Structure formats: C-alpha cells, structure tokens
C-alpha positions, -999 to 999 in steps of 0.1 A, spaced: 560 -731 432 531 -707 439 524 -689 472 499 -664 483 515 -644 511 481 -631 523 469 -667 528 500 -676 548 495 -645 570 460 -655 577 472 -690 587 497 -675 611 475 -646 624 495 -618 610 489 -590 584 502 -592 549 516 -557 552 542 -573 574 559 -585 541 554 -552 522 592 -546 520 599 -581 508 571 -580 482 586 -547 468 620 -564 466 605 -590 443 598 -563 417 634 -567 403 629 -605 400 595 -598 383 612 -574 358 638 -601 351 611 -626 344 621 -649 373 589 -643 393 553 -637 383 534 -616 409 498 -606 413 492 -587 445 504 -610 473 504 -641 450 539 -652 439 546 -677 412 580 -691 400 574 -703 365 588 -736 353 617 -720 333 628 -701 364 629 -729 390 667 -729 391 664 -694 406 640 -703 434 667 -699 460 671 -663 450 633 -658 454 633 -674 489 663 -652 499 642 -621 496 622 -634 527 653 -646 546 654 -626 579 690 -636 585 702 -623 552 683 -590 557 702 -585 590 736 -594 575 737 -625 596 738 -651 567 758 -682 577 755 -700 545 763 -692 508 744 -662 495 720 -666 466 722 -638 441 
C-alpha cells in the first residue's frame, strides 16, 4: 500500500510533475489521516485501507473528466 509516484514515472518515461495536481489533491486525505505522504511517496496506513478506493480515485482520469461509469468513491 505504498507507492512512489516518481519511481513509477521513471519506469514509464514521464516526469513526476505530470501528477502535481493529483498529489496536491491528496493533501485533504493527508489531513484526514487517510494517507501519509512524503514528497512523491504515498502510503495508505493499515487503519485506512478501507479508504484505498478514495485514494485511487484521485488519480482516475475518467473521474477527473466527469466521465465516471462506475460508482464514485468519496
């Protein structure tokens, strides 16, 4: 339940700045204690695992464009 966005970007030959907006959106989840974040490293602690869908939704391109076809995680 840990991911380093910068490492993923290196693997897919893109820049971590590509996800700057999404990383900023995680700040609300950080303040709620759902996510721990250090730079581009994201961690969902054990006690927050039931909210992992909400964390993933931040990075969902379809939801960002209002094109969600499935139930919305909030």
